[in-house]
C-alpha positions as CSV (number, residue, x, y, z in Angstrom):
1,M,-118.2,-85.0,90.1
2,V,-120.2,-81.7,89.1
3,K,-119.0,-78.2,90.9
4,S,-120.8,-75.1,91.0
5,I,-120.7,-71.9,92.2
6,G,-123.2,-69.2,92.7
7,I,-122.6,-65.6,93.3
8,D,-125.4,-63.6,95.0
9,P,-124.3,-59.5,95.0
10,G,-127.5,-59.2,97.2
11,D,-128.6,-55.9,98.5
12,H,-126.2,-54.9,101.2
13,S,-123.2,-58.0,100.9
14,V,-122.3,-60.4,97.7
15,K,-122.8,-64.4,98.9
16,V,-120.4,-66.9,97.3
17,V,-121.1,-70.3,97.4
18,E,-119.5,-73.8,96.1
19,L,-121.9,-76.7,95.9
20,E,-120.7,-80.2,94.7
21,G,-122.6,-83.6,93.7
22,S,-126.0,-83.8,92.5
23,Y,-129.9,-81.7,92.6
24,R,-131.2,-84.7,94.9
25,K,-127.8,-85.2,96.8
26,T,-126.0,-82.0,97.5
27,R,-123.0,-80.5,99.6
28,L,-122.5,-77.1,100.3
29,V,-118.5,-77.0,100.8
30,R,-117.5,-73.1,100.8
31,V,-119.4,-70.0,101.6
32,H,-118.0,-66.6,101.2
33,T,-119.8,-63.0,102.3
34,A,-118.5,-59.6,101.8
35,S,-120.0,-56.3,102.5
36,L,-121.4,-53.8,99.8
37,A,-121.8,-50.4,102.4
38,A,-118.9,-49.0,100.7
39,A,-120.0,-49.3,97.4
40,P,-121.4,-45.5,96.8
41,D,-122.6,-46.0,92.8
42,A,-122.8,-48.9,90.0
43,V,-119.0,-49.0,89.1
44,A,-117.9,-49.1,92.5
45,R,-120.7,-51.7,93.2
46,A,-119.5,-54.0,90.6
47,E,-116.0,-54.0,91.1
48,A,-117.2,-54.9,94.9
49,V,-119.1,-58.3,93.8
50,A,-116.0,-59.0,91.3
51,A,-113.5,-58.4,94.3
52,A,-115.7,-60.7,96.7
53,A,-115.9,-63.6,94.2
54,E,-111.8,-63.5,92.9
55,A,-111.4,-63.7,97.4
56,A,-113.3,-67.1,97.0
57,R,-111.9,-68.3,94.3
58,E,-108.5,-67.6,96.1
59,E,-110.1,-69.7,98.9
60,G,-109.8,-72.6,97.1
61,M,-113.7,-72.2,95.1
62,R,-113.8,-74.4,92.3
63,G,-116.8,-74.9,89.5
64,D,-118.8,-73.1,86.8
65,V,-119.6,-69.7,88.0
66,R,-123.5,-68.8,87.5
67,L,-124.3,-65.0,88.3
68,G,-127.2,-63.5,90.0
69,H,-129.1,-60.4,88.7
70,P,-131.3,-58.1,91.1
71,C,-134.7,-58.7,89.7
72,R,-135.4,-55.4,90.5
73,E,-133.7,-54.2,87.3
74,A,-135.7,-56.4,85.6
75,V,-139.4,-55.4,83.7
76,L,-141.8,-58.5,83.6
77,R,-144.3,-58.7,81.6
78,V,-146.6,-61.5,80.9
79,I,-148.2,-61.7,77.3
80,E,-150.4,-64.2,75.3
81,L,-149.7,-66.1,72.2
82,P,-151.7,-68.0,69.8
83,F,-149.4,-70.9,69.6
84,K,-147.0,-73.1,71.3
85,G,-143.1,-74.4,71.3
86,H,-140.2,-73.3,73.0
87,D,-138.5,-72.5,69.7
88,A,-141.6,-70.6,67.6
89,I,-141.8,-68.6,70.6
90,R,-138.1,-67.4,70.8
91,K,-138.5,-66.0,67.1
92,V,-141.2,-63.5,68.1
93,V,-141.1,-63.2,71.8
94,K,-138.6,-59.8,71.5
95,A,-141.1,-58.4,68.8
96,E,-144.3,-59.2,71.1
97,V,-142.8,-57.9,74.2
98,E,-141.9,-54.2,72.4
99,G,-145.3,-53.2,72.7
100,E,-145.6,-53.1,76.4
101,I,-142.3,-51.7,77.7
102,H,-142.1,-47.9,77.5
103,S,-139.2,-47.4,79.6
104,H,-136.4,-48.7,77.3
105,T,-135.5,-49.0,74.6
106,L,-135.9,-52.9,73.4
107,D,-132.9,-53.4,71.4
108,D,-130.3,-52.0,74.6
109,M,-132.1,-55.3,77.1
110,V,-131.5,-58.7,76.3
111,V,-134.9,-60.5,76.3
112,D,-135.7,-64.2,77.7
113,F,-139.3,-66.0,78.3
114,H,-140.5,-68.3,81.0
115,E,-143.9,-70.6,79.7
116,I,-146.2,-70.1,82.7
117,G,-149.2,-71.9,81.4
118,E,-151.6,-72.6,78.8
119,G,-153.6,-69.5,77.3
120,V,-156.7,-69.2,75.5
121,D,-157.6,-71.4,72.7
122,G,-154.5,-73.6,73.0
123,G,-152.0,-70.5,73.3
124,T,-149.2,-70.3,75.6
125,R,-148.9,-67.5,78.6
126,V,-145.3,-66.5,78.6
127,L,-143.6,-64.4,81.7
128,V,-141.0,-62.1,79.9
129,A,-138.0,-60.8,81.6
130,S,-136.1,-57.8,79.7
131,V,-133.0,-56.4,81.7
132,P,-131.0,-53.7,80.7
133,K,-127.5,-54.3,78.6
134,P,-125.4,-51.3,81.0
135,G,-125.8,-52.9,84.7
136,L,-125.6,-56.3,83.1
137,R,-122.4,-55.6,81.3
138,L,-120.8,-53.7,83.8
139,Q,-120.9,-56.5,86.3
140,I,-120.2,-59.2,83.7
141,E,-117.1,-56.8,82.7
142,A,-115.9,-56.6,86.1
143,L,-116.0,-60.1,86.8
144,A,-113.8,-60.7,83.3
145,A,-111.1,-57.9,84.9
146,H,-110.7,-60.2,87.8
147,G,-110.1,-63.4,85.3
148,I,-113.9,-64.8,86.6
149,E,-116.2,-65.8,83.3
150,P,-120.2,-66.6,84.6
151,E,-121.4,-69.7,82.8
152,T,-125.1,-68.0,82.9
153,V,-126.7,-65.3,84.3
154,D,-130.0,-65.7,86.0
155,L,-132.7,-63.6,88.1
156,D,-132.6,-63.9,92.0
157,T,-136.5,-64.9,91.8
158,M,-135.2,-67.7,89.7
159,A,-133.2,-68.5,92.2
160,L,-135.1,-68.5,95.0
161,W,-137.6,-70.6,93.2
162,R,-135.0,-73.2,92.2
163,A,-134.2,-73.0,96.1
164,A,-137.3,-73.5,97.3
165,D,-137.9,-76.4,95.1
166,R,-134.6,-77.9,96.6
167,A,-136.4,-77.6,100.2
168,G,-139.4,-79.2,98.9
169,A,-141.4,-75.9,99.4
170,F,-143.9,-77.3,96.6
171,E,-144.7,-81.4,97.8
172,V,-148.2,-81.4,98.8
173,E,-149.3,-83.3,101.6
174,A,-152.2,-85.7,101.9
175,A,-153.9,-83.2,103.6
176,D,-153.6,-80.3,101.9
177,A,-153.9,-82.2,98.4
178,A,-157.0,-80.2,96.2
179,P,-160.0,-82.1,95.4
180,A,-160.3,-84.0,92.2
181,G,-160.9,-81.5,89.5
182,A,-159.9,-78.3,91.9
183,P,-157.6,-76.0,91.0
184,A,-154.3,-77.0,92.6
185,A,-153.1,-74.7,95.7
186,V,-150.8,-71.9,95.6
187,T,-147.7,-72.0,97.3
188,A,-146.0,-68.4,97.9
189,I,-142.4,-67.9,98.5
190,V,-141.3,-64.5,100.4
191,D,-137.8,-62.8,100.5
192,L,-137.7,-60.1,103.0
193,G,-134.1,-58.0,101.6
194,A,-132.7,-55.3,102.5
195,R,-133.7,-53.0,99.4
196,S,-136.5,-55.2,97.9
197,V,-138.7,-58.3,98.7
198,K,-139.4,-61.1,96.1
199,V,-142.8,-63.0,95.7
200,L,-143.3,-65.8,94.1
201,L,-146.5,-67.5,93.7
202,V,-146.2,-71.2,92.6
203,E,-149.1,-73.4,91.7
204,G,-148.1,-77.4,92.0
205,D,-144.9,-77.0,91.2
206,R,-145.5,-74.4,88.0
207,L,-144.3,-70.9,88.5
208,V,-147.5,-68.8,87.4
209,E,-146.8,-65.0,88.8
210,M,-143.3,-63.4,89.8
211,R,-142.8,-60.2,91.5
212,T,-140.1,-57.9,92.8
213,L,-141.3,-54.9,95.5
214,R,-138.8,-51.9,95.8
215,V,-139.5,-51.8,99.3
216,G,-137.1,-53.3,102.3
217,D,-136.1,-53.0,105.6
218,A,-133.3,-50.6,105.0
219,V,-135.5,-47.7,105.2
220,V,-135.9,-48.0,108.5
221,S,-132.3,-47.2,108.7
222,D,-132.3,-45.3,106.2
223,E,-134.6,-42.9,108.3
224,I,-132.4,-43.1,111.5
225,A,-129.4,-41.9,109.4
226,R,-131.1,-39.1,108.1
227,L,-132.4,-37.9,111.9
228,H,-129.6,-38.5,113.4
229,G,-126.7,-37.5,110.8
230,L,-125.2,-41.4,110.9
231,D,-123.5,-43.0,108.2
232,A,-125.0,-46.3,106.5
233,A,-123.6,-49.2,108.3
234,T,-123.6,-47.4,111.8
235,A,-127.7,-47.0,111.5
236,R,-128.3,-50.3,110.4
237,D,-126.2,-51.7,113.4
238,V,-128.0,-49.9,116.1
239,T,-131.5,-50.1,114.1
240,H,-131.4,-53.6,114.1
241,E,-129.9,-53.9,118.4
242,C,-132.7,-51.5,119.0
243,L,-135.3,-53.8,117.7
244,R,-133.6,-57.1,119.0
245,T,-133.6,-55.7,122.6
246,G,-136.3,-52.9,122.2
247,T,-134.6,-50.3,124.1
248,D,-132.9,-47.0,124.0
249,Q,-129.4,-47.4,122.4
250,R,-126.7,-44.8,123.5
251,L,-123.6,-44.0,121.0
252,D,-120.6,-41.7,120.2
253,V,-120.4,-40.5,116.8
254,A,-117.0,-39.1,115.6
255,A,-118.0,-35.5,114.6
256,A,-117.0,-34.8,110.7
257,L,-114.1,-32.9,110.1
258,P,-114.1,-29.5,108.0
259,V,-112.8,-30.0,104.5
260,A,-108.9,-28.1,104.6
261,A,-108.5,-25.6,102.2
262,E,-105.8,-26.6,99.1
263,G,-102.1,-25.5,100.7
264,A,-103.5,-25.2,104.5
265,P,-102.2,-27.3,106.9
266,A,-103.9,-30.3,108.6
267,V,-105.6,-30.7,111.4
268,S,-103.8,-32.7,114.4
269,E,-104.8,-35.3,116.2
270,V,-105.0,-33.0,119.2
271,E,-106.8,-30.6,117.5
272,Q,-109.7,-33.0,116.8
273,P,-113.0,-32.1,117.8
274,P,-114.8,-33.8,120.6
275,A,-117.4,-36.8,119.4
276,R,-121.3,-36.6,119.2
277,H,-123.0,-38.5,122.1
278,V,-126.5,-39.7,119.9
279,T,-129.3,-41.7,122.1
280,I,-131.9,-43.6,119.3
281,R,-135.0,-44.4,120.7
282,F,-136.8,-47.4,120.3
283,T,-140.1,-45.8,120.0
284,E,-138.7,-43.6,116.9
285,V,-136.9,-47.0,115.5
286,D,-140.4,-49.0,116.0
287,A,-142.3,-46.5,114.3
288,A,-140.5,-46.0,111.7
289,Q,-140.3,-50.0,111.6
290,T,-144.3,-50.0,111.8
291,A,-144.4,-47.4,108.8
292,Y,-142.6,-50.1,106.4
293,L,-144.5,-52.8,107.1
294,Q,-148.0,-51.3,106.9
295,R,-146.1,-50.1,103.4
296,L,-144.6,-53.7,102.4
297,A,-148.8,-55.2,103.6
298,R,-150.3,-52.7,100.9
299,E,-147.7,-53.5,98.2
300,L,-148.5,-57.5,98.3
301,T,-152.2,-57.2,99.1
302,R,-152.1,-55.2,95.8
303,F,-149.7,-57.7,94.2
304,L,-152.3,-60.7,95.5
305,T,-155.3,-59.0,94.3
306,A,-153.9,-58.4,91.3
307,S,-152.6,-62.3,90.5
308,G,-156.4,-63.6,91.3
309,R,-154.8,-66.2,93.8
310,A,-154.9,-64.8,96.9
311,V,-158.1,-67.1,97.9
312,R,-156.0,-70.1,96.6
313,I,-152.9,-69.3,98.9
314,G,-152.6,-72.9,100.7
315,A,-148.1,-72.3,102.3
316,L,-146.5,-69.6,102.6
317,W,-142.7,-69.8,102.9
318,I,-140.4,-67.0,103.8
319,T,-136.5,-66.3,103.7
320,G,-134.3,-63.0,103.8
321,G,-132.7,-61.9,106.5
322,A,-135.3,-59.8,107.5
323,S,-138.1,-62.7,107.9
324,V,-136.3,-63.7,111.8
325,R,-138.9,-60.8,112.8
326,A,-141.8,-61.7,114.9
327,D,-143.5,-58.2,113.7
328,A,-142.8,-59.5,110.0
329,K,-144.4,-62.6,109.8
330,D,-147.2,-61.4,112.0
331,M,-147.7,-59.2,109.2
332,L,-147.2,-61.4,106.4
333,R,-149.7,-63.7,108.5
334,E,-152.4,-61.5,107.9
335,V,-152.0,-60.4,104.4
336,F,-151.6,-64.4,103.3
337,G,-153.9,-66.0,105.8
338,V,-151.8,-68.6,106.8
339,E,-149.1,-69.7,109.0
340,P,-145.1,-68.3,107.6
341,R,-142.6,-71.1,107.4
342,E,-138.9,-70.1,107.3
343,L,-137.5,-71.9,104.5
344,D,-135.0,-74.0,105.7
345,L,-132.6,-74.7,102.6
346,L,-129.5,-75.9,104.8
347,S,-131.3,-78.7,106.4
348,H,-131.4,-80.1,103.1
349,L,-127.9,-79.9,102.2
350,E,-124.8,-81.5,103.4
351,H,-122.4,-79.0,105.4
352,D,-120.5,-78.1,107.9
353,L,-121.4,-74.9,109.4
354,S,-121.8,-74.4,113.1
355,P,-125.1,-73.6,114.3
356,D,-124.7,-70.5,115.2
357,E,-123.6,-69.7,111.1
358,V,-126.3,-72.0,110.5
359,D,-129.0,-69.2,112.1
360,E,-127.1,-66.7,111.0
361,L,-126.1,-66.9,107.3
362,G,-128.8,-70.1,106.2
363,P,-131.8,-67.1,105.4
364,R,-128.8,-65.0,103.6
365,L,-127.2,-67.9,101.2
366,V,-130.7,-69.6,99.2
367,T,-130.6,-67.3,96.2
368,A,-126.7,-68.0,96.0
369,I,-127.3,-71.9,96.5
370,G,-130.8,-71.5,94.1
371,L,-127.9,-70.1,91.5
372,A,-125.4,-72.6,91.7
373,L,-128.5,-75.6,92.0
374,G,-129.3,-74.4,88.1
375,R,-125.8,-76.2,87.3
376,M,-126.8,-79.4,88.6
377,G,-130.8,-79.3,87.6
378,G,-134.1,-78.1,88.6
379,P,-136.5,-76.0,87.5
380,E,-134.8,-73.8,84.5
381,G,-134.8,-70.4,84.8
382,F,-133.4,-67.2,82.6
383,D,-130.4,-66.9,80.3
384,L,-129.5,-63.6,80.1
385,R,-125.6,-64.1,78.6
386,Q,-127.6,-63.3,75.0
387,E,-126.2,-62.0,72.0
388,D,-123.3,-59.4,72.3
389,L,-123.1,-60.5,75.9
390,T,-122.9,-64.6,75.2
391,L,-120.0,-65.8,76.5
392,S,-116.8,-66.1,74.6
393,R,-114.4,-68.6,75.8
394,G,-110.3,-67.8,75.3
395,F,-108.2,-70.4,73.7
396,D,-106.6,-71.4,77.0
397,K,-110.4,-72.7,78.2
398,L,-110.2,-74.1,74.3
399,K,-107.0,-75.7,73.7
400,F,-107.6,-79.0,76.0
401,P,-110.8,-80.3,74.4
402,L,-109.8,-78.9,71.4
403,A,-106.6,-81.4,71.8
404,I,-109.2,-83.9,72.7
405,A,-111.2,-83.6,70.0
406,C,-108.1,-83.7,67.6
407,M,-107.1,-87.2,69.0
408,V,-110.3,-88.3,68.7
409,A,-110.5,-87.0,65.0
410,W,-107.3,-88.9,64.5
411,L,-108.5,-91.9,65.6
412,A,-111.6,-91.8,63.6
413,L,-109.5,-91.1,60.2
414,F,-107.5,-94.1,61.3
415,V,-110.1,-96.6,61.7
416,H,-111.6,-95.6,58.9
417,A,-108.7,-96.0,56.9
418,N,-108.2,-99.4,58.0
419,K,-111.5,-100.2,57.7
420,R,-111.8,-98.8,53.7
421,A,-108.3,-101.3,53.4
422,M,-110.0,-104.1,54.7
423,E,-113.1,-103.5,52.0
424,L,-111.2,-102.9,49.2
425,K,-109.1,-105.7,50.2
426,N,-112.3,-108.1,50.4
427,L,-113.6,-106.3,47.0
428,E,-110.2,-107.4,45.3
429,L,-110.5,-110.9,46.5
430,Y,-114.6,-110.9,45.3
431,I,-113.6,-109.6,41.7
432,G,-110.6,-111.9,41.3
433,Q,-107.2,-111.4,42.9
434,T,-104.4,-112.9,41.8
435,F,-103.7,-116.6,44.1
436,I,-99.9,-117.9,43.4
437,D,-99.7,-121.5,45.2
438,K,-96.1,-121.2,47.1
439,S,-96.0,-124.8,46.6
440,K,-95.8,-124.3,43.0
441,P,-93.9,-121.2,41.5
442,N,-93.9,-122.1,38.1
443,A,-97.4,-122.6,37.6
444,P,-99.6,-120.4,35.9
445,P,-101.3,-118.1,37.9
446,Q,-104.8,-118.9,39.3
447,F,-107.6,-116.1,40.4
448,H,-110.0,-115.6,43.4
449,G,-113.5,-115.0,43.2
450,M,-115.5,-114.2,40.1
451,L,-112.7,-114.9,37.6
452,N,-112.1,-118.2,39.2
453,S,-115.3,-118.8,38.3
454,V,-115.1,-117.6,34.7
455,F,-111.9,-119.6,34.0
456,T,-113.2,-122.8,36.3
457,T,-114.6,-124.9,33.2
458,R,-111.0,-124.5,31.0
459,W,-113.4,-122.7,28.5
460,F,-110.9,-120.1,27.3
461,E,-108.3,-122.5,27.2
462,N,-110.5,-124.5,23.6
463,A,-108.7,-122.7,20.6
464,Q,-112.1,-123.0,18.9
465,N,-113.9,-121.2,21.7
466,F,-111.1,-118.1,22.7
467,R,-109.3,-117.1,19.8
468,L,-108.6,-113.5,18.4
469,E,-106.8,-113.3,14.7
470,Q,-104.5,-110.7,15.0
471,A,-102.4,-109.1,12.1
472,K,-99.1,-110.6,11.2
473,G,-100.5,-113.7,11.6
474,K,-100.7,-114.2,15.5
475,D,-103.4,-115.1,17.4
476,Y,-104.5,-113.7,20.8
477,T,-104.9,-117.0,23.1
478,Y,-105.9,-117.8,26.3
479,K,-102.0,-117.5,27.5
480,D,-102.5,-114.2,26.3
481,L,-105.5,-113.2,27.7
482,I,-103.9,-114.7,31.2
483,A,-100.9,-112.7,30.7
484,E,-102.2,-109.3,30.3
485,I,-104.9,-109.9,33.5
486,T,-102.4,-110.3,36.0
487,E,-100.9,-107.2,34.7
488,A,-104.0,-105.2,34.8
489,P,-105.5,-103.7,38.0
490,V,-107.9,-105.8,40.0
491,H,-111.2,-103.7,39.2
492,K,-110.1,-103.6,35.7
493,R,-109.9,-107.8,34.9
494,L,-113.6,-108.2,34.7
495,Q,-113.9,-105.5,31.6
496,L,-111.3,-107.0,30.3
497,V,-112.1,-110.2,29.8
498,R,-115.4,-108.9,28.7
499,D,-113.9,-106.6,26.1
500,K,-111.9,-109.8,24.5
501,L,-114.9,-111.5,24.5
502,R,-117.0,-109.1,22.8
503,A,-113.8,-108.6,20.3
504,V,-113.7,-112.7,19.3
505,A,-117.7,-112.4,19.0
506,D,-117.6,-109.7,16.9
507,Q,-114.6,-111.5,14.0
508,K,-116.4,-114.5,14.6
509,Q,-120.3,-112.7,13.4
510,K,-117.9,-111.4,10.3
511,Q,-116.5,-114.6,9.6
512,S,-119.8,-116.6,9.4
513,G,-122.2,-113.7,8.2
514,V,-124.6,-114.7,11.1
515,Y,-125.7,-112.0,13.4
516,E,-127.5,-112.7,16.3
517,D,-129.7,-109.3,15.8
518,V,-130.4,-107.7,12.6
519,S,-133.0,-104.3,12.9
520,L,-133.9,-102.9,9.4
521,E,-136.0,-100.2,9.4
522,S,-138.8,-101.2,7.0
523,G,-141.5,-98.9,4.7
524,L,-144.0,-101.8,5.2
525,A,-143.5,-101.3,9.0
526,V,-144.4,-97.3,8.4
527,L,-147.6,-98.2,6.4
528,V,-148.7,-101.0,8.6
529,R,-148.5,-98.4,11.8
530,W,-150.2,-95.5,9.8
531,S,-153.2,-97.8,8.7
532,E,-153.5,-98.7,12.6
533,M,-153.6,-95.3,13.6
534,L,-156.4,-94.9,11.2
535,R,-158.5,-97.6,11.8
536,T,-158.4,-97.1,15.6
537,V,-160.4,-93.5,15.0
538,E,-162.4,-94.9,11.9
539,P,-165.6,-94.8,14.6
540,Q,-165.2,-91.2,14.8
541,L,-164.1,-90.3,11.5
542,G,-166.6,-91.7,9.8
543,R,-166.6,-91.8,6.2
544,Y,-163.5,-89.7,4.5
545,L,-161.3,-90.2,1.6
546,V,-157.7,-90.9,1.6
547,P,-156.7,-90.1,-2.5
548,R,-152.9,-90.0,-2.1
549,I,-149.8,-91.7,-0.1
550,E,-146.6,-90.6,-0.8
551,L,-143.6,-92.5,1.6
552,G,-140.2,-91.9,1.0
553,M,-137.6,-93.9,2.9
554,K,-134.3,-92.0,2.1
555,T,-132.6,-90.1,4.5
556,P,-132.0,-87.5,5.9
557,S,-135.6,-86.4,4.8
558,R,-137.4,-89.8,5.5
559,R,-141.5,-88.7,5.3
560,L,-145.2,-90.0,4.9
561,E,-147.5,-87.8,3.1
562,F,-151.1,-88.4,2.7
563,T,-153.8,-86.4,1.7
564,V,-157.2,-87.1,3.2
565,A,-160.7,-85.6,2.2
566,F,-163.8,-84.9,4.5
567,R,-167.4,-84.2,3.2
568,G,-169.8,-82.4,5.9
569,E,-169.9,-78.8,7.6
570,D,-168.1,-81.2,10.5
571,F,-164.9,-81.7,8.9
572,R,-162.5,-79.5,11.0
573,E,-164.0,-81.9,14.3
574,R,-163.0,-84.9,12.4
575,M,-159.4,-83.6,11.5
576,S,-158.9,-82.7,14.8
577,V,-159.8,-86.6,16.0
578,L,-157.3,-87.5,13.4
579,E,-154.8,-84.7,14.8
580,Q,-155.0,-86.5,17.9
581,A,-154.3,-89.8,17.3
582,I,-151.4,-88.5,15.2
583,E,-150.1,-86.4,18.9
584,A,-151.1,-90.2,20.4
585,E,-148.7,-92.2,17.9
586,Y,-145.8,-89.2,18.5
587,N,-146.4,-90.9,22.3
588,K,-145.5,-93.9,21.8
589,A,-142.4,-95.6,22.5
590,D,-141.9,-97.8,19.4
591,T,-143.5,-95.4,16.6
592,P,-141.3,-94.9,13.9
593,F,-142.6,-91.3,13.3
594,E,-141.1,-88.1,15.4
595,R,-142.6,-85.0,16.1
596,P,-142.0,-82.3,13.5
597,K,-139.7,-79.4,14.8
598,G,-139.2,-75.6,14.8
599,S,-142.0,-74.3,12.4
600,D,-142.8,-77.5,10.4
601,R,-146.5,-78.0,10.0
602,G,-148.3,-81.1,10.4
603,S,-151.0,-80.7,7.7
604,V,-152.8,-78.2,5.3
605,E,-156.4,-77.2,4.8
606,E,-157.7,-76.9,1.4
607,R,-161.4,-76.3,1.3
608,F,-163.8,-77.2,-1.4
609,R,-168.1,-76.9,-1.8
610,D,-169.6,-79.2,-4.3
611,S,-172.0,-76.6,-5.7
612,D,-173.3,-78.0,-9.1
613,E,-175.2,-81.3,-7.0
614,T,-175.5,-81.2,-3.4
615,G,-173.6,-78.1,-2.1
616,I,-171.9,-79.8,0.5
617,S,-168.7,-78.4,1.8
618,G,-165.5,-80.0,3.2
619,A,-161.6,-79.9,3.2
620,Y,-158.6,-81.9,1.5
621,Y,-156.0,-81.8,4.2
622,K,-152.1,-82.4,3.1
623,V,-150.6,-84.1,6.0
624,T,-146.7,-84.7,6.4
625,M,-145.5,-86.8,8.9
626,R,-141.8,-87.2,9.5
627,V,-140.3,-91.0,10.1
628,K,-136.8,-91.6,12.1
629,D,-134.0,-92.2,10.3
630,V,-133.9,-94.9,13.1
631,F,-136.7,-97.3,14.3
632,E,-137.7,-100.9,15.6
633,P,-139.6,-102.5,12.4
634,F,-143.2,-104.0,13.7
635,G,-142.6,-102.9,17.4
636,P,-145.3,-104.3,19.8
637,S,-147.8,-102.0,19.3
638,S,-148.2,-102.8,16.2
639,S,-148.1,-106.6,16.0
640,A,-151.4,-107.0,17.1
641,A,-152.6,-105.2,13.9
642,I,-150.7,-106.2,11.0
643,G,-153.4,-108.7,9.9
644,A,-156.2,-106.2,10.7
645,A,-154.2,-103.5,9.0
646,S,-154.1,-105.1,5.4
647,P,-155.2,-108.5,4.1
648,S,-152.5,-109.6,2.6
649,L,-150.3,-109.4,5.6
650,A,-152.7,-111.3,7.5
651,A,-152.0,-114.9,8.6
652,P,-152.9,-117.8,6.0
653,Q,-155.7,-118.6,7.5
654,D,-156.9,-114.9,8.1
655,R,-156.8,-114.8,4.5
656,V,-158.7,-117.3,3.2
657,A,-161.7,-116.1,5.9
658,T,-161.6,-112.7,4.2
659,L,-161.7,-114.6,0.6
660,E,-164.5,-116.0,2.0
661,D,-166.7,-113.7,3.4
662,R,-165.9,-111.7,0.1
663,R,-167.2,-114.2,-2.0
């Protein structure tokens, strides 16, 4: 069963809750609250939050810890990117938002984003949250000093959104559904806190706007404390009592003692000054409360106007410690234009709280419960544990998963080894493992698989078929082959049989003088291929003269040299055609010629001009083609042209037809 702990630092008190179950079937197991009124600075506040979390753990809370961070300390910006894709956005979001933030250095901030809708031209509208690292690091280190490592850190506003979703705040009733094609109604969630007011606008079930207003009902108690010289806790208590009863409040306040000089005796109890009698009038508290609500109304109106969704508000849900006051509800009704409803999250959870505890704690636990719900599902929030603030677990937290991983690895290795052993055994049986019949221990060995097929016909037992004559008059026979196969590894047995058969075949060829295949390099084949090459380009060459042919077939300088003459002004174009034909011949797989290497030239030009008779110019070209040392005579490319290359090489009927044509 999933267990999760949510820590909400809050404004005046820390709220720690433990949940178990799933997102839709959740049980509130434990609740722990602690005051922060005595925390004078950020360091003391972080230590107080850590101490409260440790106290909650000592009470028995267990589960993954999720910490909330005040959204009032974050810088929120909405930017538009011209593309989609979560991974693509993450690569550029920090650089894109840098120009929008001027109060901090972006390298000292943690940046995360949430996609809130589709931008222009198919892009994406992104809500970017940038949180300064110093305050976040201070709280994480304080918790770590108490042995508490939060899995994730999220903004309290995102936890509020998740809690509202769990409470069914975004479920649209049939009567409230927008007409087809019309924009969806906007649901507003307002959390009235002591030092800040959180506002979320949700279109359908999609978060579209979020803001934290740095004003809360604590300004009323702060004003009373300033007027009457009270401490913050006393002023807050008497202010709430005035607003609850609507009457003046009288209280006795001990006078502050002067600070004793160094070395002076301490003031005794009998010398204590008398207490002050202070009267807190309801009129002054009510005036401060009215001023606060007017200021808050202006801030909310400005926010709704800037969002452009003021006229589309279809529902308003409120929570927080100050949400129970009637004057606050009246102000919100006037600003949002709809009746505010309390976000009763506890009614959607299983718990053991008494009705009085529900009335007191219900509005104050929403954010803490929303944080803990993030472990179980619901809308995703921000993850502020990034870069140098990423959670680094110790070995104690890793040793159990590591041990399980090692056990799984050894098991996988054992299974893999057994599998490979079985494959090897099957392969040996397939090739030819030795088979020995235990009932016939003296019988010659037999074999499985392919070797069994080889020796089934008893062909090897016939000495006329298989016998290898060796030196000293002793022949290698079937029995010697079986003995050698038995001693050889299984994977080499078929190769051994093949090698012995090849040796026997070579010996028989030498004795008989009959070979299966004999290839002789032929000068005639070279001339045939040369003739074929010329005939393929005769239409392009026109009239030409070959006054000299020289063929040398002695290695290592085999070559065919010939001289060709062209008359006319286009002798070079015609020679270019012949060079292309030679290049094409080099590219054939069965050609007897090989391409010249290095600085060898394929042809040498010698020009001439017949000035005495016609004045026509031309050129002789001396062409050298190297002949391979080994080649296939009369390959496939030349078989069809042998008769065409020379009448003397043609078939008898072809030669008769040629002679008849000449007659």
